[in-house]
Predicted model as a PDB file, atoms N, CA, C, CB and O in Angstrom, pLDDT in the B-factor column:
MODEL        1                                                                  
ATOM      1  N   MET A   1      95.820  90.208  91.453  1.00 49.00           N  
ATOM      2  CA  MET A   1      94.998  89.993  90.287  1.00 49.00           C  
ATOM      3  C   MET A   1      93.842  90.985  90.283  1.00 49.00           C  
ATOM      4  CB  MET A   1      94.483  88.551  90.246  1.00 49.00           C  
ATOM      5  O   MET A   1      93.170  91.153  91.301  1.00 49.00           O  
ATOM      6  N   SER A   2      93.603  91.639  89.159  1.00 51.00           N  
ATOM      7  CA  SER A   2      92.556  92.636  89.045  1.00 51.00           C  
ATOM      8  C   SER A   2      91.194  91.991  88.834  1.00 51.00           C  
ATOM      9  CB  SER A   2      92.864  93.589  87.909  1.00 51.00           C  
ATOM     10  O   SER A   2      91.084  90.946  88.192  1.00 51.00           O  
ATOM     11  N   ASP A   3      90.167  92.617  89.375  1.00 56.00           N  
ATOM     12  CA  ASP A   3      88.803  92.255  89.031  1.00 56.00           C  
ATOM     13  C   ASP A   3      88.102  93.540  88.611  1.00 56.00           C  
ATOM     14  CB  ASP A   3      88.060  91.548  90.233  1.00 56.00           C  
ATOM     15  O   ASP A   3      88.746  94.585  88.512  1.00 56.00           O  
ATOM     16  N   GLU A   4      86.813  93.485  88.366  1.00 66.00           N  
ATOM     17  CA  GLU A   4      86.102  94.652  87.846  1.00 66.00           C  
ATOM     18  C   GLU A   4      86.044  95.817  88.824  1.00 66.00           C  
ATOM     19  CB  GLU A   4      84.711  94.261  87.466  1.00 66.00           C  
ATOM     20  O   GLU A   4      85.811  96.949  88.400  1.00 66.00           O  
ATOM     21  N   THR A   5      86.247  95.583  90.117  1.00 81.00           N  
ATOM     22  CA  THR A   5      86.162  96.653  91.109  1.00 81.00           C  
ATOM     23  C   THR A   5      87.526  97.188  91.526  1.00 81.00           C  
ATOM     24  CB  THR A   5      85.425  96.162  92.323  1.00 81.00           C  
ATOM     25  O   THR A   5      87.604  98.200  92.224  1.00 81.00           O  
ATOM     26  N   THR A   6      88.591  96.531  91.114  1.00 87.00           N  
ATOM     27  CA  THR A   6      89.930  96.956  91.489  1.00 87.00           C  
ATOM     28  C   THR A   6      90.440  97.988  90.488  1.00 87.00           C  
ATOM     29  CB  THR A   6      90.887  95.747  91.564  1.00 87.00           C  
ATOM     30  O   THR A   6      90.495  97.708  89.290  1.00 87.00           O  
ATOM     31  N   PRO A   7      90.815  99.183  90.963  1.00 96.00           N  
ATOM     32  CA  PRO A   7      91.370 100.187  90.039  1.00 96.00           C  
ATOM     33  C   PRO A   7      92.650  99.667  89.389  1.00 96.00           C  
ATOM     34  CB  PRO A   7      91.653 101.517  90.782  1.00 96.00           C  
ATOM     35  O   PRO A   7      93.463  99.009  90.038  1.00 96.00           O  
ATOM     36  N   ILE A   8      92.816  99.968  88.108  1.00 97.00           N  
ATOM     37  CA  ILE A   8      94.012  99.511  87.395  1.00 97.00           C  
ATOM     38  C   ILE A   8      94.876 100.690  86.969  1.00 97.00           C  
ATOM     39  CB  ILE A   8      93.621  98.676  86.169  1.00 97.00           C  
ATOM     40  O   ILE A   8      94.416 101.829  86.904  1.00 97.00           O  
ATOM     41  N   CYS A   9      96.109 100.396  86.686  1.00 98.00           N  
ATOM     42  CA  CYS A   9      97.102 101.379  86.267  1.00 98.00           C  
ATOM     43  C   CYS A   9      96.651 102.085  84.988  1.00 98.00           C  
ATOM     44  CB  CYS A   9      98.470 100.706  86.055  1.00 98.00           C  
ATOM     45  O   CYS A   9      96.051 101.470  84.106  1.00 98.00           O  
ATOM     46  N   SER A  10      96.948 103.378  84.900  1.00 97.00           N  
ATOM     47  CA  SER A  10      96.599 104.183  83.728  1.00 97.00           C  
ATOM     48  C   SER A  10      97.604 104.077  82.592  1.00 97.00           C  
ATOM     49  CB  SER A  10      96.461 105.615  84.127  1.00 97.00           C  
ATOM     50  O   SER A  10      97.348 104.598  81.507  1.00 97.00           O  
ATOM     51  N   ALA A  11      98.740 103.421  82.805  1.00 98.00           N  
ATOM     52  CA  ALA A  11      99.747 103.289  81.748  1.00 98.00           C  
ATOM     53  C   ALA A  11      99.158 102.474  80.591  1.00 98.00           C  
ATOM     54  CB  ALA A  11     101.049 102.615  82.296  1.00 98.00           C  
ATOM     55  O   ALA A  11      98.456 101.485  80.798  1.00 98.00           O  
ATOM     56  N   LYS A  12      99.462 102.912  79.390  1.00 96.00           N  
ATOM     57  CA  LYS A  12      98.925 102.254  78.196  1.00 96.00           C  
ATOM     58  C   LYS A  12      99.246 100.761  78.202  1.00 96.00           C  
ATOM     59  CB  LYS A  12      99.487 102.910  76.925  1.00 96.00           C  
ATOM     60  O   LYS A  12     100.406 100.363  78.311  1.00 96.00           O  
ATOM     61  N   GLY A  13      98.198  99.943  78.082  1.00 97.00           N  
ATOM     62  CA  GLY A  13      98.359  98.505  78.002  1.00 97.00           C  
ATOM     63  C   GLY A  13      98.561  97.788  79.320  1.00 97.00           C  
ATOM     64  O   GLY A  13      98.585  96.557  79.345  1.00 97.00           O  
ATOM     65  N   CYS A  14      98.706  98.512  80.413  1.00 97.00           N  
ATOM     66  CA  CYS A  14      98.940  97.885  81.716  1.00 97.00           C  
ATOM     67  C   CYS A  14      97.603  97.489  82.336  1.00 97.00           C  
ATOM     68  CB  CYS A  14      99.720  98.843  82.665  1.00 97.00           C  
ATOM     69  O   CYS A  14      96.640  98.254  82.301  1.00 97.00           O  
ATOM     70  N   ARG A  15      97.558  96.314  82.889  1.00 96.00           N  
ATOM     71  CA  ARG A  15      96.342  95.822  83.557  1.00 96.00           C  
ATOM     72  C   ARG A  15      96.611  95.528  85.034  1.00 96.00           C  
ATOM     73  CB  ARG A  15      95.815  94.552  82.852  1.00 96.00           C  
ATOM     74  O   ARG A  15      95.803  94.875  85.693  1.00 96.00           O  
ATOM     75  N   ALA A  16      97.735  96.005  85.550  1.00 98.00           N  
ATOM     76  CA  ALA A  16      98.104  95.752  86.948  1.00 98.00           C  
ATOM     77  C   ALA A  16      97.253  96.600  87.892  1.00 98.00           C  
ATOM     78  CB  ALA A  16      99.603  96.047  87.175  1.00 98.00           C  
ATOM     79  O   ALA A  16      96.746  97.658  87.520  1.00 98.00           O  
ATOM     80  N   ASP A  17      97.112  96.112  89.112  1.00 97.00           N  
ATOM     81  CA  ASP A  17      96.390  96.866  90.135  1.00 97.00           C  
ATOM     82  C   ASP A  17      97.087  98.195  90.397  1.00 97.00           C  
ATOM     83  CB  ASP A  17      96.281  96.050  91.440  1.00 97.00           C  
ATOM     84  O   ASP A  17      98.315  98.259  90.466  1.00 97.00           O  
ATOM     85  N   ALA A  18      96.306  99.244  90.541  1.00 98.00           N  
ATOM     86  CA  ALA A  18      96.854 100.556  90.879  1.00 98.00           C  
ATOM     87  C   ALA A  18      97.240 100.593  92.348  1.00 98.00           C  
ATOM     88  CB  ALA A  18      95.840 101.675  90.561  1.00 98.00           C  
ATOM     89  O   ALA A  18      96.546 100.040  93.201  1.00 98.00           O  
ATOM     90  N   VAL A  19      98.351 101.248  92.629  1.00 97.00           N  
ATOM     91  CA  VAL A  19      98.849 101.418  93.996  1.00 97.00           C  
ATOM     92  C   VAL A  19      98.971 102.906  94.324  1.00 97.00           C  
ATOM     93  CB  VAL A  19     100.219 100.708  94.176  1.00 97.00           C  
ATOM     94  O   VAL A  19      98.914 103.297  95.489  1.00 97.00           O  
ATOM     95  N   TRP A  20      99.138 103.726  93.296  1.00 98.00           N  
ATOM     96  CA  TRP A  20      99.418 105.159  93.451  1.00 98.00           C  
ATOM     97  C   TRP A  20      98.383 106.007  92.724  1.00 98.00           C  
ATOM     98  CB  TRP A  20     100.820 105.488  92.929  1.00 98.00           C  
ATOM     99  O   TRP A  20      97.831 105.604  91.701  1.00 98.00           O  
ATOM    100  N   VAL A  21      98.132 107.193  93.277  1.00 98.00           N  
ATOM    101  CA  VAL A  21      97.332 108.223  92.608  1.00 98.00           C  
ATOM    102  C   VAL A  21      98.269 109.365  92.271  1.00 98.00           C  
ATOM    103  CB  VAL A  21      96.127 108.713  93.507  1.00 98.00           C  
ATOM    104  O   VAL A  21      98.955 109.891  93.147  1.00 98.00           O  
ATOM    105  N   LEU A  22      98.300 109.752  90.999  1.00 98.00           N  
ATOM    106  CA  LEU A  22      99.080 110.903  90.551  1.00 98.00           C  
ATOM    107  C   LEU A  22      98.089 112.019  90.272  1.00 98.00           C  
ATOM    108  CB  LEU A  22      99.954 110.568  89.277  1.00 98.00           C  
ATOM    109  O   LEU A  22      97.333 111.962  89.303  1.00 98.00           O  
ATOM    110  N   ALA A  23      98.098 113.024  91.116  1.00 97.00           N  
ATOM    111  CA  ALA A  23      97.187 114.158  90.972  1.00 97.00           C  
ATOM    112  C   ALA A  23      97.880 115.215  90.123  1.00 97.00           C  
ATOM    113  CB  ALA A  23      96.767 114.740  92.366  1.00 97.00           C  
ATOM    114  O   ALA A  23      99.029 115.574  90.381  1.00 97.00           O  
ATOM    115  N   TRP A  24      97.177 115.709  89.113  1.00 97.00           N  
ATOM    116  CA  TRP A  24      97.782 116.665  88.199  1.00 97.00           C  
ATOM    117  C   TRP A  24      96.776 117.716  87.761  1.00 97.00           C  
ATOM    118  CB  TRP A  24      98.353 115.950  86.985  1.00 97.00           C  
ATOM    119  O   TRP A  24      95.576 117.618  88.017  1.00 97.00           O  
ATOM    120  N   ASN A  25      97.315 118.720  87.092  1.00 96.00           N  
ATOM    121  CA  ASN A  25      96.520 119.851  86.646  1.00 96.00           C  
ATOM    122  C   ASN A  25      97.255 120.511  85.486  1.00 96.00           C  
ATOM    123  CB  ASN A  25      96.264 120.864  87.809  1.00 96.00           C  
ATOM    124  O   ASN A  25      98.452 120.783  85.577  1.00 96.00           O  
ATOM    125  N   ASN A  26      96.544 120.766  84.405  1.00 96.00           N  
ATOM    126  CA  ASN A  26      97.102 121.523  83.286  1.00 96.00           C  
ATOM    127  C   ASN A  26      96.685 122.977  83.476  1.00 96.00           C  
ATOM    128  CB  ASN A  26      96.612 120.956  81.889  1.00 96.00           C  
ATOM    129  O   ASN A  26      95.521 123.315  83.259  1.00 96.00           O  
ATOM    130  N   PRO A  27      97.613 123.840  83.876  1.00 93.00           N  
ATOM    131  CA  PRO A  27      97.250 125.226  84.207  1.00 93.00           C  
ATOM    132  C   PRO A  27      96.697 126.022  83.022  1.00 93.00           C  
ATOM    133  CB  PRO A  27      98.453 125.940  84.757  1.00 93.00           C  
ATOM    134  O   PRO A  27      96.081 127.069  83.222  1.00 93.00           O  
ATOM    135  N   LYS A  28      96.903 125.550  81.818  1.00 94.00           N  
ATOM    136  CA  LYS A  28      96.356 126.264  80.656  1.00 94.00           C  
ATOM    137  C   LYS A  28      94.854 126.045  80.496  1.00 94.00           C  
ATOM    138  CB  LYS A  28      97.073 125.822  79.388  1.00 94.00           C  
ATOM    139  O   LYS A  28      94.164 126.863  79.887  1.00 94.00           O  
ATOM    140  N   ILE A  29      94.351 124.938  81.045  1.00 95.00           N  
ATOM    141  CA  ILE A  29      92.925 124.652  80.858  1.00 95.00           C  
ATOM    142  C   ILE A  29      92.157 124.379  82.151  1.00 95.00           C  
ATOM    143  CB  ILE A  29      92.775 123.479  79.955  1.00 95.00           C  
ATOM    144  O   ILE A  29      90.927 124.346  82.132  1.00 95.00           O  
ATOM    145  N   HIS A  30      92.853 124.183  83.275  1.00 92.00           N  
ATOM    146  CA  HIS A  30      92.189 123.888  84.545  1.00 92.00           C  
ATOM    147  C   HIS A  30      92.398 125.023  85.538  1.00 92.00           C  
ATOM    148  CB  HIS A  30      92.710 122.569  85.134  1.00 92.00           C  
ATOM    149  O   HIS A  30      93.430 125.695  85.524  1.00 92.00           O  
ATOM    150  N   THR A  31      91.412 125.226  86.395  1.00 93.00           N  
ATOM    151  CA  THR A  31      91.580 126.191  87.481  1.00 93.00           C  
ATOM    152  C   THR A  31      92.645 125.641  88.441  1.00 93.00           C  
ATOM    153  CB  THR A  31      90.212 126.457  88.231  1.00 93.00           C  
ATOM    154  O   THR A  31      92.846 124.428  88.493  1.00 93.00           O  
ATOM    155  N   PRO A  32      93.325 126.502  89.196  1.00 91.00           N  
ATOM    156  CA  PRO A  32      94.430 126.050  90.056  1.00 91.00           C  
ATOM    157  C   PRO A  32      94.060 124.952  91.050  1.00 91.00           C  
ATOM    158  CB  PRO A  32      94.970 127.213  90.812  1.00 91.00           C  
ATOM    159  O   PRO A  32      94.892 124.098  91.358  1.00 91.00           O  
ATOM    160  N   GLU A  33      92.832 124.959  91.554  1.00 91.00           N  
ATOM    161  CA  GLU A  33      92.450 123.952  92.553  1.00 91.00           C  
ATOM    162  C   GLU A  33      91.985 122.623  91.940  1.00 91.00           C  
ATOM    163  CB  GLU A  33      91.350 124.506  93.427  1.00 91.00           C  
ATOM    164  O   GLU A  33      91.845 121.633  92.658  1.00 91.00           O  
ATOM    165  N   ARG A  34      91.751 122.592  90.646  1.00 93.00           N  
ATOM    166  CA  ARG A  34      91.284 121.374  89.970  1.00 93.00           C  
ATOM    167  C   ARG A  34      92.373 120.308  89.974  1.00 93.00           C  
ATOM    168  CB  ARG A  34      90.853 121.685  88.521  1.00 93.00           C  
ATOM    169  O   ARG A  34      93.540 120.609  89.725  1.00 93.00           O  
ATOM    170  N   ARG A  35      91.995 119.067  90.257  1.00 94.00           N  
ATOM    171  CA  ARG A  35      92.927 117.944  90.218  1.00 94.00           C  
ATOM    172  C   ARG A  35      92.349 116.825  89.373  1.00 94.00           C  
ATOM    173  CB  ARG A  35      93.242 117.440  91.638  1.00 94.00           C  
ATOM    174  O   ARG A  35      91.276 116.297  89.663  1.00 94.00           O  
ATOM    175  N   LYS A  36      93.071 116.475  88.332  1.00 96.00           N  
ATOM    176  CA  LYS A  36      92.781 115.293  87.538  1.00 96.00           C  
ATOM    177  C   LYS A  36      93.635 114.183  88.140  1.00 96.00           C  
ATOM    178  CB  LYS A  36      93.083 115.514  85.985  1.00 96.00           C  
ATOM    179  O   LYS A  36      94.608 114.475  88.835  1.00 96.00           O  
ATOM    180  N   THR A  37      93.302 112.933  87.896  1.00 97.00           N  
ATOM    181  CA  THR A  37      94.097 111.853  88.466  1.00 97.00           C  
ATOM    182  C   THR A  37      94.399 110.772  87.443  1.00 97.00           C  
ATOM    183  CB  THR A  37      93.383 111.249  89.655  1.00 97.00           C  
ATOM    184  O   THR A  37      93.572 110.445  86.591  1.00 97.00           O  
ATOM    185  N   TRP A  38      95.578 110.239  87.546  1.00 97.00           N  
ATOM    186  CA  TRP A  38      95.984 109.015  86.880  1.00 97.00           C  
ATOM    187  C   TRP A  38      96.314 108.034  87.986  1.00 97.00           C  
ATOM    188  CB  TRP A  38      97.206 109.241  85.901  1.00 97.00           C  
ATOM    189  O   TRP A  38      96.753 108.422  89.068  1.00 97.00           O  
ATOM    190  N   LEU A  39      96.100 106.764  87.705  1.00 98.00           N  
ATOM    191  CA  LEU A  39      96.461 105.715  88.645  1.00 98.00           C  
ATOM    192  C   LEU A  39      97.698 105.007  88.128  1.00 98.00           C  
ATOM    193  CB  LEU A  39      95.293 104.716  88.850  1.00 98.00           C  
ATOM    194  O   LEU A  39      97.898 104.899  86.919  1.00 98.00           O  
ATOM    195  N   ALA A  40      98.534 104.521  89.047  1.00 98.00           N  
ATOM    196  CA  ALA A  40      99.776 103.859  88.633  1.00 98.00           C  
ATOM    197  C   ALA A  40     100.053 102.639  89.504  1.00 98.00           C  
ATOM    198  CB  ALA A  40     100.963 104.840  88.703  1.00 98.00           C  
ATOM    199  O   ALA A  40      99.783 102.631  90.705  1.00 98.00           O  
ATOM    200  N   CYS A  41     100.597 101.615  88.863  1.00 98.00           N  
ATOM    201  CA  CYS A  41     101.140 100.467  89.595  1.00 98.00           C  
ATOM    202  C   CYS A  41     102.563 100.860  90.014  1.00 98.00           C  
ATOM    203  CB  CYS A  41     101.129  99.127  88.707  1.00 98.00           C  
ATOM    204  O   CYS A  41     103.067 101.912  89.619  1.00 98.00           O  
ATOM    205  N   ASP A  42     103.196 100.012  90.810  1.00 98.00           N  
ATOM    206  CA  ASP A  42     104.568 100.312  91.238  1.00 98.00           C  
ATOM    207  C   ASP A  42     105.511 100.458  90.049  1.00 98.00           C  
ATOM    208  CB  ASP A  42     105.082  99.218  92.172  1.00 98.00           C  
ATOM    209  O   ASP A  42     106.381 101.330  90.048  1.00 98.00           O  
ATOM    210  N   GLU A  43     105.342  99.606  89.035  1.00 98.00           N  
ATOM    211  CA  GLU A  43     106.237  99.621  87.877  1.00 98.00           C  
ATOM    212  C   GLU A  43     106.144 100.913  87.063  1.00 98.00           C  
ATOM    213  CB  GLU A  43     105.930  98.444  86.984  1.00 98.00           C  
ATOM    214  O   GLU A  43     107.155 101.369  86.529  1.00 98.00           O  
ATOM    215  N   HIS A  44     104.960 101.508  86.959  1.00 98.00           N  
ATOM    216  CA  HIS A  44     104.775 102.675  86.098  1.00 98.00           C  
ATOM    217  C   HIS A  44     104.703 104.015  86.843  1.00 98.00           C  
ATOM    218  CB  HIS A  44     103.530 102.498  85.302  1.00 98.00           C  
ATOM    219  O   HIS A  44     104.557 105.064  86.215  1.00 98.00           O  
ATOM    220  N   ARG A  45     104.804 103.986  88.155  1.00 98.00           N  
ATOM    221  CA  ARG A  45     104.709 105.231  88.931  1.00 98.00           C  
ATOM    222  C   ARG A  45     105.731 106.268  88.459  1.00 98.00           C  
ATOM    223  CB  ARG A  45     104.914 104.941  90.426  1.00 98.00           C  
ATOM    224  O   ARG A  45     105.372 107.415  88.194  1.00 98.00           O  
ATOM    225  N   GLU A  46     106.984 105.876  88.354  1.00 98.00           N  
ATOM    226  CA  GLU A  46     108.042 106.827  87.993  1.00 98.00           C  
ATOM    227  C   GLU A  46     107.862 107.354  86.566  1.00 98.00           C  
ATOM    228  CB  GLU A  46     109.420 106.165  88.134  1.00 98.00           C  
ATOM    229  O   GLU A  46     108.004 108.552  86.325  1.00 98.00           O  
ATOM    230  N   HIS A  47     107.554 106.474  85.637  1.00 97.00           N  
ATOM    231  CA  HIS A  47     107.376 106.882  84.239  1.00 97.00           C  
ATOM    232  C   HIS A  47     106.231 107.891  84.095  1.00 97.00           C  
ATOM    233  CB  HIS A  47     107.106 105.649  83.355  1.00 97.00           C  
ATOM    234  O   HIS A  47     106.394 108.931  83.457  1.00 97.00           O  
ATOM    235  N   LEU A  48     105.083 107.584  84.683  1.00 98.00           N  
ATOM    236  CA  LEU A  48     103.949 108.492  84.581  1.00 98.00           C  
ATOM    237  C   LEU A  48     104.221 109.801  85.321  1.00 98.00           C  
ATOM    238  CB  LEU A  48     102.687 107.827  85.132  1.00 98.00           C  
ATOM    239  O   LEU A  48     103.814 110.869  84.864  1.00 98.00           O  
ATOM    240  N   SER A  49     104.906 109.722  86.458  1.00 98.00           N  
ATOM    241  CA  SER A  49     105.264 110.937  87.203  1.00 98.00           C  
ATOM    242  C   SER A  49     106.192 111.828  86.386  1.00 98.00           C  
ATOM    243  CB  SER A  49     105.931 110.572  88.539  1.00 98.00           C  
ATOM    244  O   SER A  49     106.022 113.047  86.364  1.00 98.00           O  
ATOM    245  N   GLN A  50     107.167 111.229  85.719  1.00 98.00           N  
ATOM    246  CA  GLN A  50     108.087 112.004  84.880  1.00 98.00           C  
ATOM    247  C   GLN A  50     107.354 112.647  83.709  1.00 98.00           C  
ATOM    248  CB  GLN A  50     109.221 111.112  84.362  1.00 98.00           C  
ATOM    249  O   GLN A  50     107.608 113.806  83.380  1.00 98.00           O  
ATOM    250  N   PHE A  51     106.449 111.906  83.078  1.00 97.00           N  
ATOM    251  CA  PHE A  51     105.678 112.431  81.954  1.00 97.00           C  
ATOM    252  C   PHE A  51     104.921 113.693  82.371  1.00 97.00           C  
ATOM    253  CB  PHE A  51     104.695 111.364  81.426  1.00 97.00           C  
ATOM    254  O   PHE A  51     104.963 114.708  81.675  1.00 97.00           O  
ATOM    255  N   LEU A  52     104.236 113.621  83.501  1.00 98.00           N  
ATOM    256  CA  LEU A  52     103.491 114.787  83.988  1.00 98.00           C  
ATOM    257  C   LEU A  52     104.429 115.873  84.517  1.00 98.00           C  
ATOM    258  CB  LEU A  52     102.512 114.365  85.088  1.00 98.00           C  
ATOM    259  O   LEU A  52     104.174 117.064  84.333  1.00 98.00           O  
ATOM    260  N   GLY A  53     105.501 115.461  85.165  1.00 97.00           N  
ATOM    261  CA  GLY A  53     106.430 116.411  85.778  1.00 97.00           C  
ATOM    262  C   GLY A  53     107.140 117.304  84.777  1.00 97.00           C  
ATOM    263  O   GLY A  53     107.270 118.505  85.011  1.00 97.00           O  
ATOM    264  N   VAL A  54     107.605 116.743  83.667  1.00 97.00           N  
ATOM    265  CA  VAL A  54     108.328 117.569  82.686  1.00 97.00           C  
ATOM    266  C   VAL A  54     107.410 118.608  82.046  1.00 97.00           C  
ATOM    267  CB  VAL A  54     108.950 116.682  81.594  1.00 97.00           C  
ATOM    268  O   VAL A  54     107.890 119.604  81.506  1.00 97.00           O  
ATOM    269  N   ARG A  55     106.127 118.394  82.100  1.00 96.00           N  
ATOM    270  CA  ARG A  55     105.161 119.350  81.560  1.00 96.00           C  
ATOM    271  C   ARG A  55     104.686 120.348  82.611  1.00 96.00           C  
ATOM    272  CB  ARG A  55     103.969 118.612  80.982  1.00 96.00           C  
ATOM    273  O   ARG A  55     103.937 121.277  82.310  1.00 96.00           O  
ATOM    274  N   GLY A  56     105.134 120.139  83.854  1.00 96.00           N  
ATOM    275  CA  GLY A  56     104.728 121.023  84.949  1.00 96.00           C  
ATOM    276  C   GLY A  56     103.322 120.743  85.441  1.00 96.00           C  
ATOM    277  O   GLY A  56     102.712 121.598  86.083  1.00 96.00           O  
ATOM    278  N   PHE A  57     102.790 119.546  85.149  1.00 97.00           N  
ATOM    279  CA  PHE A  57     101.414 119.211  85.521  1.00 97.00           C  
ATOM    280  C   PHE A  57     101.305 118.491  86.864  1.00 97.00           C  
ATOM    281  CB  PHE A  57     100.799 118.357  84.452  1.00 97.00           C  
ATOM    282  O   PHE A  57     100.285 118.620  87.540  1.00 97.00           O  
ATOM    283  N   LEU A  58     102.321 117.743  87.263  1.00 98.00           N  
ATOM    284  CA  LEU A  58     102.233 116.891  88.456  1.00 98.00           C  
ATOM    285  C   LEU A  58     102.144 117.746  89.717  1.00 98.00           C  
ATOM    286  CB  LEU A  58     103.451 115.941  88.540  1.00 98.00           C  
ATOM    287  O   LEU A  58     102.968 118.633  89.941  1.00 98.00           O  
ATOM    288  N   LYS A  59     101.131 117.463  90.535  1.00 96.00           N  
ATOM    289  CA  LYS A  59     100.928 118.203  91.781  1.00 96.00           C  
ATOM    290  C   LYS A  59     101.182 117.355  93.015  1.00 96.00           C  
ATOM    291  CB  LYS A  59      99.528 118.751  91.830  1.00 96.00           C  
ATOM    292  O   LYS A  59     101.644 117.871  94.033  1.00 96.00           O  
ATOM    293  N   ASP A  60     100.883 116.044  92.941  1.00 96.00           N  
ATOM    294  CA  ASP A  60     101.037 115.201  94.121  1.00 96.00           C  
ATOM    295  C   ASP A  60     101.019 113.732  93.714  1.00 96.00           C  
ATOM    296  CB  ASP A  60      99.924 115.493  95.152  1.00 96.00           C  
ATOM    297  O   ASP A  60     100.395 113.360  92.720  1.00 96.00           O  
ATOM    298  N   VAL A  61     101.707 112.906  94.488  1.00 97.00           N  
ATOM    299  CA  VAL A  61     101.685 111.452  94.324  1.00 97.00           C  
ATOM    300  C   VAL A  61     101.370 110.878  95.700  1.00 97.00           C  
ATOM    301  CB  VAL A  61     103.063 110.890  93.748  1.00 97.00           C  
ATOM    302  O   VAL A  61     102.085 111.124  96.671  1.00 97.00           O  
ATOM    303  N   VAL A  62     100.281 110.105  95.765  1.00 96.00           N  
ATOM    304  CA  VAL A  62      99.786 109.586  97.035  1.00 96.00           C  
ATOM    305  C   VAL A  62      99.426 108.114  96.861  1.00 96.00           C  
ATOM    306  CB  VAL A  62      98.558 110.405  97.534  1.00 96.00           C  
ATOM    307  O   VAL A  62      98.926 107.714  95.810  1.00 96.00           O  
ATOM    308  N   GLU A  63      99.678 107.313  97.884  1.00 97.00           N  
ATOM    309  CA  GLU A  63      99.241 105.917  97.813  1.00 97.00           C  
ATOM    310  C   GLU A  63      97.717 105.879  97.687  1.00 97.00           C  
ATOM    311  CB  GLU A  63      99.716 105.114  99.072  1.00 97.00           C  
ATOM    312  O   GLU A  63      97.006 106.643  98.340  1.00 97.00           O  
ATOM    313  N   LEU A  64      97.239 104.987  96.844  1.00 96.00           N  
ATOM    314  CA  LEU A  64      95.805 104.872  96.597  1.00 96.00           C  
ATOM    315  C   LEU A  64      95.031 104.690  97.894  1.00 96.00           C  
ATOM    316  CB  LEU A  64      95.523 103.708  95.655  1.00 96.00           C  
ATOM    317  O   LEU A  64      93.961 105.277  98.062  1.00 96.00           O  
ATOM    318  N   LYS A  65      95.554 103.889  98.811  1.00 94.00           N  
ATOM    319  CA  LYS A  65      94.856 103.635 100.074  1.00 94.00           C  
ATOM    320  C   LYS A  65      94.726 104.903 100.914  1.00 94.00           C  
ATOM    321  CB  LYS A  65      95.586 102.560 100.873  1.00 94.00           C  
ATOM    322  O   LYS A  65      93.853 104.972 101.779  1.00 94.00           O  
ATOM    323  N   ASP A  66      95.572 105.909 100.681  1.00 94.00           N  
ATOM    324  CA  ASP A  66      95.549 107.155 101.442  1.00 94.00           C  
ATOM    325  C   ASP A  66      94.885 108.318 100.699  1.00 94.00           C  
ATOM    326  CB  ASP A  66      96.952 107.537 101.810  1.00 94.00           C  
ATOM    327  O   ASP A  66      94.725 109.401 101.262  1.00 94.00           O  
ATOM    328  N   TRP A  67      94.497 108.098  99.431  1.00 92.00           N  
ATOM    329  CA  TRP A  67      93.972 109.185  98.602  1.00 92.00           C  
ATOM    330  C   TRP A  67      92.593 109.611  99.061  1.00 92.00           C  
ATOM    331  CB  TRP A  67      93.922 108.765  97.139  1.00 92.00           C  
ATOM    332  O   TRP A  67      91.713 108.785  99.304  1.00 92.00           O  
ATOM    333  N   GLN A  68      92.424 110.915  99.175  1.00 83.00           N  
ATOM    334  CA  GLN A  68      91.129 111.513  99.427  1.00 83.00           C  
ATOM    335  C   GLN A  68      90.937 112.585  98.373  1.00 83.00           C  
ATOM    336  CB  GLN A  68      91.022 112.097 100.882  1.00 83.00           C  
ATOM    337  O   GLN A  68      91.698 113.551  98.313  1.00 83.00           O  
ATOM    338  N   ALA A  69      89.927 112.416  97.548  1.00 72.00           N  
ATOM    339  CA  ALA A  69      89.648 113.404  96.507  1.00 72.00           C  
ATOM    340  C   ALA A  69      89.300 114.735  97.155  1.00 72.00           C  
ATOM    341  CB  ALA A  69      88.497 112.930  95.581  1.00 72.00           C  
ATOM    342  O   ALA A  69      88.620 114.778  98.180  1.00 72.00           O  
ATOM    343  N   PRO A  70      89.775 115.828  96.545  1.00 68.00           N  
ATOM    344  CA  PRO A  70      89.427 117.153  97.075  1.00 68.00           C  
ATOM    345  C   PRO A  70      87.916 117.368  97.056  1.00 68.00           C  
ATOM    346  CB  PRO A  70      90.128 118.261  96.263  1.00 68.00           C  
ATOM    347  O   PRO A  70      87.208 116.779  96.239  1.00 68.00           O  
ATOM    348  N   ASP A  71      87.431 118.210  97.958  1.00 63.00           N  
ATOM    349  CA  ASP A  71      86.003 118.539  97.977  1.00 63.00           C  
ATOM    350  C   ASP A  71      85.566 119.061  96.617  1.00 63.00           C  
ATOM    351  CB  ASP A  71      85.695 119.579  99.073  1.00 63.00           C  
ATOM    352  O   ASP A  71      86.261 119.860  95.989  1.00 63.00           O  
ATOM    353  N   GLY A  72      84.414 118.603  96.177  1.00 50.00           N  
ATOM    354  CA  GLY A  72      83.889 119.054  94.902  1.00 50.00           C  
ATOM    355  C   GLY A  72      84.444 118.317  93.703  1.00 50.00           C  
ATOM    356  O   GLY A  72      84.113 118.653  92.566  1.00 50.00           O  
ATOM    357  N   ALA A  73      85.294 117.306  93.935  1.00 50.00           N  
ATOM    358  CA  ALA A  73      85.876 116.572  92.806  1.00 50.00           C  
ATOM    359  C   ALA A  73      84.955 115.481  92.337  1.00 50.00           C  
ATOM    360  CB  ALA A  73      87.221 115.981  93.182  1.00 50.00           C  
ATOM    361  O   ALA A  73      85.282 114.761  91.393  1.00 50.00           O  
TER     362      ALA A  73                                                      
ENDMDL                                                                          
END                                                                             
């Protein structure tokens, strides 16, 4: 169950607890080292990964508990 401090999934309309961090970058507008992030629950991890992947944006998928933001992020 989510509370105000628990990160939630980035999928539209989803209120489930986030389990995954999807690190991405749009090379047309971001420098190569820049990482934007979406959060995903188990149910939406694959869908969000595919959405970013077909555009060539997905750089990494990491469990939220293991995620460390890059320096300067």
